[in-house]
C-alpha positions as YAML, in Angstrom:
chain: A
units: angstrom
residues:
- id: 1
  name: MET
  ca: [96.12, 78.70, 87.23]
- id: 2
  name: ARG
  ca: [93.03, 78.69, 89.57]
- id: 3
  name: ARG
  ca: [93.40, 82.46, 90.56]
- id: 4
  name: ARG
  ca: [94.51, 85.84, 89.67]
- id: 5
  name: GLY
  ca: [92.88, 88.64, 87.65]
- id: 6
  name: ALA
  ca: [92.86, 92.65, 85.00]
- id: 7
  name: GLY
  ca: [94.46, 98.63, 82.04]
- id: 8
  name: GLY
  ca: [95.95, 101.97, 80.30]
- id: 9
  name: PRO
  ca: [97.73, 104.83, 81.63]
- id: 10
  name: ARG
  ca: [95.39, 106.85, 84.11]
- id: 11
  name: ARG
  ca: [96.26, 109.67, 85.85]
- id: 12
  name: THR
  ca: [94.90, 112.27, 88.82]
- id: 13
  name: ARG
  ca: [95.34, 115.55, 90.29]
- id: 14
  name: THR
  ca: [98.06, 115.78, 92.85]
- id: 15
  name: ALA
  ca: [100.21, 118.34, 94.78]
- id: 16
  name: VAL
  ca: [103.61, 117.34, 93.52]
- id: 17
  name: THR
  ca: [106.50, 119.21, 94.64]
- id: 18
  name: ALA
  ca: [109.49, 120.11, 92.26]
- id: 19
  name: ALA
  ca: [111.68, 117.91, 94.72]
- id: 20
  name: ALA
  ca: [109.18, 114.94, 94.05]
- id: 21
  name: LEU
  ca: [109.51, 115.38, 90.36]
- id: 22
  name: LEU
  ca: [113.39, 115.31, 90.67]
- id: 23
  name: LEU
  ca: [112.81, 112.06, 92.65]
- id: 24
  name: THR
  ca: [110.89, 110.35, 89.89]
- id: 25
  name: ALA
  ca: [113.46, 111.55, 87.25]
- id: 26
  name: THR
  ca: [116.52, 110.45, 89.02]
- id: 27
  name: GLY
  ca: [115.60, 108.03, 91.64]
- id: 28
  name: CYS
  ca: [117.28, 110.02, 94.44]
- id: 29
  name: MET
  ca: [115.50, 110.42, 97.66]
- id: 30
  name: THR
  ca: [115.33, 114.29, 98.00]
- id: 31
  name: VAL
  ca: [112.18, 114.54, 100.19]
- id: 32
  name: HIS
  ca: [110.84, 112.48, 103.10]
- id: 33
  name: GLY
  ca: [107.94, 110.42, 101.80]
- id: 34
  name: GLU
  ca: [106.36, 110.03, 105.30]
- id: 35
  name: ARG
  ca: [106.04, 113.98, 105.32]
- id: 36
  name: GLU
  ca: [106.06, 115.20, 101.64]
- id: 37
  name: ILE
  ca: [103.34, 114.46, 99.10]
- id: 38
  name: VAL
  ca: [105.40, 112.46, 96.67]
- id: 39
  name: PRO
  ca: [104.70, 109.72, 93.82]
- id: 40
  name: SER
  ca: [104.68, 106.45, 95.80]
- id: 41
  name: VAL
  ca: [107.24, 105.07, 93.35]
- id: 42
  name: GLY
  ca: [109.08, 105.72, 90.44]
- id: 43
  name: ARG
  ca: [107.94, 104.32, 86.97]
- id: 44
  name: ALA
  ca: [111.27, 102.49, 86.21]
- id: 45
  name: GLU
  ca: [111.02, 101.14, 89.95]
- id: 46
  name: ALA
  ca: [107.32, 100.19, 89.45]
- id: 47
  name: ALA
  ca: [108.58, 98.01, 86.37]
- id: 48
  name: LYS
  ca: [111.20, 96.36, 88.56]
- id: 49
  name: VAL
  ca: [108.57, 95.61, 91.29]
- id: 50
  name: LEU
  ca: [106.29, 93.99, 88.94]
- id: 51
  name: LYS
  ca: [109.17, 91.89, 87.39]
- id: 52
  name: ALA
  ca: [110.27, 90.91, 90.99]
- id: 53
  name: PHE
  ca: [106.87, 89.75, 91.67]
- id: 54
  name: THR
  ca: [106.46, 87.53, 88.56]
- id: 55
  name: ASP
  ca: [109.91, 86.13, 89.01]
- id: 56
  name: GLY
  ca: [108.94, 85.42, 92.84]
- id: 57
  name: TYR
  ca: [105.60, 83.87, 91.80]
- id: 58
  name: ASN
  ca: [106.99, 81.56, 89.21]
- id: 59
  name: GLU
  ca: [109.85, 80.45, 91.61]
- id: 60
  name: GLY
  ca: [107.29, 79.76, 94.40]
- id: 61
  name: TYR
  ca: [104.85, 77.74, 92.31]
- id: 62
  name: ARG
  ca: [107.80, 75.80, 90.75]
- id: 63
  name: LYS
  ca: [109.51, 74.84, 94.30]
- id: 64
  name: LEU
  ca: [105.98, 75.00, 96.12]
- id: 65
  name: ASP
  ca: [107.92, 77.31, 98.54]
- id: 66
  name: PRO
  ca: [105.79, 79.47, 100.74]
- id: 67
  name: GLY
  ca: [108.80, 81.33, 101.63]
- id: 68
  name: VAL
  ca: [109.44, 82.72, 98.35]
- id: 69
  name: ILE
  ca: [105.79, 83.77, 97.83]
- id: 70
  name: ALA
  ca: [105.84, 85.52, 101.19]
- id: 71
  name: ARG
  ca: [108.77, 87.55, 99.98]
- id: 72
  name: VAL
  ca: [106.66, 89.11, 97.19]
- id: 73
  name: GLU
  ca: [103.10, 88.90, 98.50]
- id: 74
  name: THR
  ca: [101.10, 90.18, 101.48]
- id: 75
  name: GLY
  ca: [97.60, 90.20, 102.83]
- id: 76
  name: ALA
  ca: [94.82, 88.21, 101.25]
- id: 77
  name: LEU
  ca: [96.86, 87.27, 98.21]
- id: 78
  name: ALA
  ca: [99.47, 86.02, 100.52]
- id: 79
  name: GLU
  ca: [96.81, 83.86, 102.30]
- id: 80
  name: ILE
  ca: [95.74, 82.56, 99.02]
- id: 81
  name: GLY
  ca: [99.33, 81.68, 97.64]
- id: 82
  name: LYS
  ca: [100.03, 79.92, 100.85]
- id: 83
  name: ALA
  ca: [96.98, 77.73, 100.59]
- id: 84
  name: ASP
  ca: [97.73, 77.10, 97.10]
- id: 85
  name: LEU
  ca: [101.28, 75.86, 97.76]
- id: 86
  name: ALA
  ca: [100.12, 73.62, 100.85]
- id: 87
  name: ALA
  ca: [97.58, 71.79, 98.78]
- id: 88
  name: GLN
  ca: [99.79, 71.42, 95.68]
- id: 89
  name: SER
  ca: [102.49, 70.18, 97.93]
- id: 90
  name: VAL
  ca: [100.32, 67.37, 98.96]
- id: 91
  name: GLN
  ca: [99.42, 66.55, 95.46]
- id: 92
  name: THR
  ca: [102.62, 67.17, 94.02]
- id: 93
  name: PRO
  ca: [105.57, 66.28, 96.57]
- id: 94
  name: GLY
  ca: [108.91, 67.57, 95.41]
- id: 95
  name: GLY
  ca: [107.83, 70.61, 93.55]
- id: 96
  name: ASN
  ca: [106.36, 71.40, 90.10]
- id: 97
  name: PRO
  ca: [109.57, 72.32, 87.75]
- id: 98
  name: LYS
  ca: [107.18, 72.31, 84.80]
- id: 99
  name: TYR
  ca: [104.78, 75.00, 86.19]
- id: 100
  name: PRO
  ca: [104.12, 77.24, 83.10]
- id: 101
  name: SER
  ca: [105.74, 80.80, 83.83]
- id: 102
  name: LEU
  ca: [103.30, 83.48, 84.46]
- id: 103
  name: VAL
  ca: [103.96, 86.66, 82.27]
- id: 104
  name: LEU
  ca: [102.68, 90.20, 82.88]
- id: 105
  name: ASP
  ca: [103.39, 92.63, 80.35]
- id: 106
  name: ASP
  ca: [101.90, 95.78, 78.50]
- id: 107
  name: ALA
  ca: [102.13, 97.42, 82.15]
- id: 108
  name: ARG
  ca: [100.45, 100.58, 82.60]
- id: 109
  name: PHE
  ca: [100.88, 102.03, 86.00]
- id: 110
  name: ALA
  ca: [98.61, 104.04, 88.12]
- id: 111
  name: ILE
  ca: [100.98, 105.85, 90.59]
- id: 112
  name: PRO
  ca: [99.58, 108.06, 93.27]
- id: 113
  name: ALA
  ca: [101.32, 110.93, 94.77]
- id: 114
  name: GLN
  ca: [101.08, 110.26, 98.86]
- id: 115
  name: ALA
  ca: [102.51, 111.45, 102.11]
- id: 116
  name: GLY
  ca: [102.99, 108.91, 104.81]
- id: 117
  name: TRP
  ca: [102.85, 105.07, 104.84]
- id: 118
  name: PRO
  ca: [101.60, 102.91, 103.68]
- id: 119
  name: LYS
  ca: [102.07, 103.55, 99.89]
- id: 120
  name: PHE
  ca: [100.77, 101.88, 97.20]
- id: 121
  name: PHE
  ca: [100.41, 101.93, 93.18]
- id: 122
  name: LEU
  ca: [98.51, 99.76, 90.67]
- id: 123
  name: ALA
  ca: [100.07, 97.80, 87.63]
- id: 124
  name: ASP
  ca: [97.48, 97.33, 85.01]
- id: 125
  name: THR
  ca: [98.73, 94.38, 82.89]
- id: 126
  name: ARG
  ca: [98.21, 92.10, 80.25]
- id: 127
  name: SER
  ca: [98.61, 88.27, 81.17]
- id: 128
  name: ASN
  ca: [99.39, 85.25, 79.12]
- id: 129
  name: ARG
  ca: [96.73, 83.42, 80.94]
- id: 130
  name: ASP
  ca: [93.82, 84.94, 79.31]
- id: 131
  name: ALA
  ca: [92.23, 87.84, 77.53]
- id: 132
  name: ASN
  ca: [91.50, 89.99, 80.61]
- id: 133
  name: ARG
  ca: [93.55, 92.73, 82.31]
- id: 134
  name: TRP
  ca: [95.33, 91.63, 85.49]
- id: 135
  name: LEU
  ca: [95.22, 94.72, 88.15]
- id: 136
  name: VAL
  ca: [97.98, 94.11, 90.67]
- id: 137
  name: VAL
  ca: [98.06, 96.34, 93.60]
- id: 138
  name: PHE
  ca: [101.52, 96.77, 95.45]
- id: 139
  name: THR
  ca: [101.90, 98.40, 98.79]
- id: 140
  name: ARG
  ca: [104.77, 99.35, 101.17]
- id: 141
  name: HIS
  ca: [104.73, 99.84, 104.76]
- id: 142
  name: GLY
  ca: [108.14, 101.84, 105.34]
- id: 143
  name: VAL
  ca: [111.09, 103.18, 103.53]
- id: 144
  name: LYS
  ca: [112.94, 99.72, 104.72]
- id: 145
  name: GLU
  ca: [110.07, 97.58, 103.71]
- id: 146
  name: PRO
  ca: [109.94, 95.76, 100.22]
- id: 147
  name: TRP
  ca: [106.96, 96.41, 97.81]
- id: 148
  name: LYS
  ca: [104.58, 93.33, 97.94]
- id: 149
  name: ALA
  ca: [101.53, 92.46, 95.98]
- id: 150
  name: ALA
  ca: [98.50, 92.87, 97.94]
- id: 151
  name: TYR
  ca: [95.51, 92.53, 95.54]
- id: 152
  name: LEU
  ca: [94.99, 90.99, 92.16]
- id: 153
  name: SER
  ca: [91.79, 91.32, 90.25]
- id: 154
  name: ILE
  ca: [91.03, 89.79, 86.76]
- id: 155
  name: VAL
  ca: [89.05, 92.29, 84.76]
- id: 156
  name: ASN
  ca: [87.64, 92.45, 81.30]
- id: 157
  name: PRO
  ca: [89.64, 95.04, 79.23]
- id: 158
  name: GLY
  ca: [86.49, 96.93, 78.66]
- id: 159
  name: LYS
  ca: [85.64, 97.40, 82.31]
- id: 160
  name: VAL
  ca: [88.85, 98.63, 83.80]
- id: 161
  name: PRO
  ca: [87.94, 102.41, 84.95]
- id: 162
  name: GLU
  ca: [89.51, 105.46, 83.81]
- id: 163
  name: PHE
  ca: [91.74, 107.01, 86.70]
- id: 164
  name: THR
  ca: [91.73, 110.73, 87.31]
- id: 165
  name: THR
  ca: [95.25, 112.15, 86.66]
- id: 166
  name: GLY
  ca: [96.75, 115.56, 86.75]
- id: 167
  name: LYS
  ca: [99.18, 117.46, 84.20]
- id: 168
  name: ASP
  ca: [101.97, 115.57, 85.86]
- id: 169
  name: GLY
  ca: [100.37, 112.10, 85.16]
- id: 170
  name: TYR
  ca: [100.19, 110.86, 88.59]
- id: 171
  name: ALA
  ca: [96.99, 109.22, 90.08]
- id: 172
  name: GLN
  ca: [95.16, 110.32, 93.18]
- id: 173
  name: ALA
  ca: [94.68, 108.14, 96.08]
- id: 174
  name: VAL
  ca: [91.49, 108.53, 98.17]
- id: 175
  name: PRO
  ca: [92.41, 109.94, 101.62]
- id: 176
  name: ALA
  ca: [92.59, 107.14, 104.07]
- id: 177
  name: ALA
  ca: [93.24, 109.27, 107.08]
- id: 178
  name: LYS
  ca: [90.31, 110.01, 109.47]
- id: 179
  name: GLY
  ca: [88.60, 113.13, 109.01]
- id: 180
  name: LYS
  ca: [89.53, 113.45, 105.36]
- id: 181
  name: ASP
  ca: [86.50, 114.07, 103.19]
- id: 182
  name: HIS
  ca: [86.55, 111.32, 100.49]
- id: 183
  name: GLY
  ca: [83.55, 112.55, 98.56]
- id: 184
  name: LEU
  ca: [82.32, 108.93, 98.16]
- id: 185
  name: MET
  ca: [79.10, 106.99, 98.89]
- id: 186
  name: ALA
  ca: [81.04, 104.73, 101.12]
- id: 187
  name: GLU
  ca: [84.68, 105.24, 102.84]
- id: 188
  name: PRO
  ca: [87.08, 102.70, 101.28]
- id: 189
  name: GLY
  ca: [88.12, 101.40, 104.67]
- id: 190
  name: LYS
  ca: [84.47, 100.58, 105.62]
- id: 191
  name: VAL
  ca: [83.59, 98.83, 102.16]
- id: 192
  name: SER
  ca: [84.65, 95.42, 103.78]
- id: 193
  name: ALA
  ca: [82.14, 95.82, 106.72]
- id: 194
  name: LEU
  ca: [79.44, 97.07, 104.56]
- id: 195
  name: TYR
  ca: [79.84, 93.87, 102.54]
- id: 196
  name: THR
  ca: [79.97, 91.60, 105.23]
- id: 197
  name: ASP
  ca: [76.76, 93.25, 106.96]
- id: 198
  name: PHE
  ca: [75.10, 92.78, 103.49]
- id: 199
  name: LEU
  ca: [75.96, 89.03, 103.38]
- id: 200
  name: ARG
  ca: [74.65, 88.37, 106.88]
- id: 201
  name: THR
  ca: [71.48, 90.41, 106.70]
- id: 202
  name: GLY
  ca: [70.45, 91.15, 103.16]
- id: 203
  name: LYS
  ca: [69.45, 94.44, 104.12]
- id: 204
  name: GLY
  ca: [70.32, 97.95, 102.51]
- id: 205
  name: ARG
  ca: [70.97, 99.07, 99.00]
- id: 206
  name: ASP
  ca: [74.63, 99.61, 98.96]
- id: 207
  name: PHE
  ca: [75.60, 96.97, 96.36]
- id: 208
  name: VAL
  ca: [74.54, 96.40, 92.78]
- id: 209
  name: PRO
  ca: [72.62, 93.04, 92.69]
- id: 210
  name: GLY
  ca: [74.54, 90.20, 90.99]
- id: 211
  name: PRO
  ca: [76.38, 86.98, 91.58]
- id: 212
  name: ARG
  ca: [78.72, 88.29, 94.14]
- id: 213
  name: THR
  ca: [76.02, 90.02, 96.31]
- id: 214
  name: THR
  ca: [72.15, 89.10, 95.97]
- id: 215
  name: GLY
  ca: [73.21, 85.86, 94.09]
- id: 216
  name: LEU
  ca: [75.56, 84.69, 96.89]
- id: 217
  name: ARG
  ca: [72.98, 85.16, 99.37]
- id: 218
  name: GLU
  ca: [70.67, 83.09, 97.20]
- id: 219
  name: GLU
  ca: [73.21, 80.26, 96.87]
- id: 220
  name: ARG
  ca: [73.86, 80.20, 100.51]
- id: 221
  name: ASP
  ca: [69.97, 80.14, 101.20]
- id: 222
  name: LYS
  ca: [70.08, 76.88, 99.30]
- id: 223
  name: VAL
  ca: [72.26, 75.01, 102.00]
- id: 224
  name: ARG
  ca: [71.24, 76.84, 105.10]
- id: 225
  name: ARG
  ca: [69.01, 73.76, 106.00]
- id: 226
  name: THR
  ca: [68.57, 70.73, 104.09]
- id: 227
  name: ALA
  ca: [67.25, 67.13, 104.79]
- id: 228
  name: THR
  ca: [70.76, 65.97, 105.47]
- id: 229
  name: PHE
  ca: [72.79, 68.97, 106.87]
- id: 230
  name: TRP
  ca: [72.56, 72.52, 107.92]
- id: 231
  name: THR
  ca: [75.16, 75.33, 107.25]
- id: 232
  name: GLU
  ca: [76.36, 78.49, 109.38]
- id: 233
  name: PHE
  ca: [77.97, 81.50, 107.97]
- id: 234
  name: ILE
  ca: [80.25, 83.88, 109.67]
- id: 235
  name: ASP
  ca: [81.55, 86.90, 107.48]
- id: 236
  name: THR
  ca: [84.52, 88.92, 108.91]
- id: 237
  name: PRO
  ca: [85.22, 92.22, 107.60]
- id: 238
  name: GLU
  ca: [88.89, 93.28, 107.48]
- id: 239
  name: LYS
  ca: [91.14, 96.53, 107.45]
- id: 240
  name: ALA
  ca: [94.37, 98.35, 107.71]
- id: 241
  name: PRO
  ca: [97.00, 97.79, 108.70]
- id: 242
  name: ALA
  ca: [97.03, 94.09, 107.95]
- id: 243
  name: PHE
  ca: [94.39, 94.47, 105.03]
- id: 244
  name: PRO
  ca: [94.35, 98.08, 103.75]
- id: 245
  name: ALA
  ca: [91.89, 99.21, 101.39]
- id: 246
  name: PRO
  ca: [93.79, 101.06, 98.68]
- id: 247
  name: ALA
  ca: [91.56, 103.22, 96.50]
- id: 248
  name: LEU
  ca: [92.05, 105.28, 93.40]
- id: 249
  name: ARG
  ca: [89.93, 108.32, 92.08]
- id: 250
  name: THR
  ca: [88.14, 107.48, 89.01]
- id: 251
  name: LYS
  ca: [86.74, 110.07, 86.35]
- id: 252
  name: GLY
  ca: [83.31, 111.14, 87.36]
- id: 253
  name: GLY
  ca: [84.25, 111.43, 90.89]
- id: 254
  name: GLY
  ca: [84.10, 107.78, 92.29]
- id: 255
  name: ALA
  ca: [86.90, 105.52, 93.10]
- id: 256
  name: LEU
  ca: [88.19, 101.92, 92.62]
- id: 257
  name: VAL
  ca: [88.62, 100.24, 95.69]
- id: 258
  name: PHE
  ca: [90.33, 97.09, 96.79]
- id: 259
  name: PHE
  ca: [89.31, 95.36, 99.99]
- id: 260
  name: THR
  ca: [89.34, 91.93, 102.03]
- id: 261
  name: ALA
  ca: [86.99, 89.77, 103.86]
- id: 262
  name: HIS
  ca: [87.07, 86.44, 105.85]
- id: 263
  name: HIS
  ca: [84.19, 84.02, 105.42]
- id: 264
  name: ARG
  ca: [83.66, 80.86, 107.66]
- id: 265
  name: GLU
  ca: [81.21, 78.07, 106.63]
- id: 266
  name: LYS
  ca: [80.23, 75.49, 109.13]
- id: 267
  name: ARG
  ca: [78.38, 72.32, 107.63]
- id: 268
  name: THR
  ca: [76.79, 70.01, 110.32]
- id: 269
  name: MET
  ca: [75.36, 66.69, 109.38]
- id: 270
  name: ALA
  ca: [72.05, 65.36, 110.66]
- id: 271
  name: GLU
  ca: [72.22, 62.81, 113.45]
- id: 272
  name: GLY
  ca: [73.73, 59.57, 112.11]
- id: 273
  name: LEU
  ca: [75.47, 61.07, 109.01]
- id: 274
  name: ARG
  ca: [78.99, 61.84, 108.74]
- id: 275
  name: PRO
  ca: [80.52, 64.67, 106.34]
- id: 276
  name: ALA
  ca: [82.55, 63.62, 103.39]
- id: 277
  name: VAL
  ca: [85.10, 65.50, 101.51]
- id: 278
  name: THR
  ca: [86.08, 64.34, 97.93]
- id: 279
  name: ASP
  ca: [87.62, 67.71, 96.44]
- id: 280
  name: PRO
  ca: [91.43, 67.06, 96.27]
- id: 281
  name: ARG
  ca: [92.04, 70.42, 97.34]
- id: 282
  name: THR
  ca: [90.13, 70.45, 100.44]
- id: 283
  name: LYS
  ca: [91.32, 67.04, 101.42]
- id: 284
  name: ALA
  ca: [94.81, 68.32, 101.19]
- id: 285
  name: LEU
  ca: [94.15, 71.27, 103.61]
- id: 286
  name: LEU
  ca: [91.80, 69.46, 105.82]
- id: 287
  name: LYS
  ca: [92.60, 69.04, 109.65]
- id: 288
  name: GLY
  ca: [91.15, 67.23, 112.19]
- id: 289
  name: GLU
  ca: [88.65, 64.35, 112.06]
- id: 290
  name: LEU
  ca: [85.40, 64.26, 110.05]
- id: 291
  name: LYS
  ca: [82.95, 63.12, 112.54]
- id: 292
  name: ARG
  ca: [79.93, 65.40, 112.44]
- id: 293
  name: SER
  ca: [80.87, 68.72, 110.82]
- id: 294
  name: VAL
  ca: [83.44, 70.41, 108.56]
- id: 295
  name: THR
  ca: [84.32, 74.23, 108.90]
- id: 296
  name: TYR
  ca: [85.66, 75.71, 105.62]
- id: 297
  name: THR
  ca: [87.63, 79.06, 106.06]
- id: 298
  name: ARG
  ca: [87.95, 81.31, 102.90]
- id: 299
  name: VAL
  ca: [89.53, 84.73, 102.12]
- id: 300
  name: SER
  ca: [87.90, 87.09, 99.30]
- id: 301
  name: GLU
  ca: [89.91, 89.85, 97.96]
- id: 302
  name: ALA
  ca: [87.64, 92.21, 95.54]
- id: 303
  name: ALA
  ca: [87.73, 95.31, 93.28]
- id: 304
  name: VAL
  ca: [84.72, 97.52, 93.29]
- id: 305
  name: GLU
  ca: [83.57, 100.71, 92.10]
- id: 306
  name: VAL
  ca: [82.49, 103.19, 94.70]
- id: 307
  name: PRO
  ca: [80.31, 105.98, 93.08]
- id: 308
  name: PRO
  ca: [80.38, 109.68, 94.39]
- id: 309
  name: ARG
  ca: [78.44, 110.60, 97.32]
- id: 310
  name: ASP
  ca: [76.07, 112.75, 95.13]
- id: 311
  name: ALA
  ca: [75.39, 110.21, 92.72]
- id: 312
  name: ASP
  ca: [71.69, 109.66, 92.22]
- id: 313
  name: GLY
  ca: [70.92, 106.04, 93.21]
- id: 314
  name: GLY
  ca: [74.61, 105.29, 93.13]
- id: 315
  name: MET
  ca: [75.62, 101.55, 94.24]
- id: 316
  name: ILE
  ca: [78.89, 99.83, 94.75]
- id: 317
  name: ASN
  ca: [79.41, 97.69, 91.71]
- id: 318
  name: PHE
  ca: [81.85, 94.71, 91.97]
- id: 319
  name: LEU
  ca: [84.34, 94.58, 88.97]
- id: 320
  name: ASN
  ca: [85.97, 91.23, 90.53]
- id: 321
  name: ARG
  ca: [86.01, 88.97, 93.58]
- id: 322
  name: ILE
  ca: [88.34, 86.17, 94.00]
- id: 323
  name: ASP
  ca: [87.17, 83.73, 96.66]
- id: 324
  name: THR
  ca: [89.39, 80.85, 97.87]
- id: 325
  name: MET
  ca: [89.19, 78.20, 100.35]
- id: 326
  name: THR
  ca: [92.42, 78.48, 102.77]
- id: 327
  name: ALA
  ca: [91.67, 75.89, 105.60]
- id: 328
  name: ALA
  ca: [89.30, 73.03, 106.46]
- id: 329
  name: GLN
  ca: [88.76, 71.83, 109.92]
- id: 330
  name: GLY
  ca: [86.74, 68.44, 110.84]
- id: 331
  name: GLU
  ca: [85.19, 67.93, 113.78]
...
């Protein structure tokens, strides 16, 4: 499997009412989730949501049916899944019944207590694909809406942050509402814009240098202008409601933040040359005619550690970034 990514019980301070605790114990809705601060999901239900996701994922990849994936995924993860299935349908018409099942077990849930919608929780799991932890963020936008997986990050077991928890064992979501003091170096909902601005300009000291930041800019510089082609890059930040940036408070005052961005790369050939596409996945997703240029559209979904505002020299650190091409257009 070409995508997907990586914890332990972690908790945070919350104001949980007695009725909310009753909700967790019994599964009965005794308070209104849009007004009261309650756990976003009961632990038993969280386990069922995780199983429904893996069942849907496996069914979707066996049948190569985007409708199945759409029932269990949303946001960037759904875009990646749709592109995956479209490419594989061209390469493997009729489905892939022998697709090896994805198994996510040893789940450790970080469940925040929240008021209002959307709500989210994190499943920190072991995967049968590799030795990493796979962090799956599930979101729900209303009481009548289903839980769907919005983010997946693959993280080395030793790099999974320790979440702040209260005596009740529930995690702490960083406030998403405007006017709320998040106490972080960067507001979670603005991290995507900070990142795309950095990719565009290279200015600022918001991000730890590395392959997803300075390294990516260096790789782009190599192809901006060559003897045979030049490349234009356009990076677009994303935000709620379509692409929320869920964040959980970590020990030390920082937060683990998940965010989405979109990226376009237009490669134009020198006069007299035509672009060539040889990668099977790219060929399967290609639209239009390759005359002079080709534009690749990509989606990235990332997990980053954002330090507290008062951290001396603190910078945003990438734990994982999954970058996948979702479309190609020839012109």
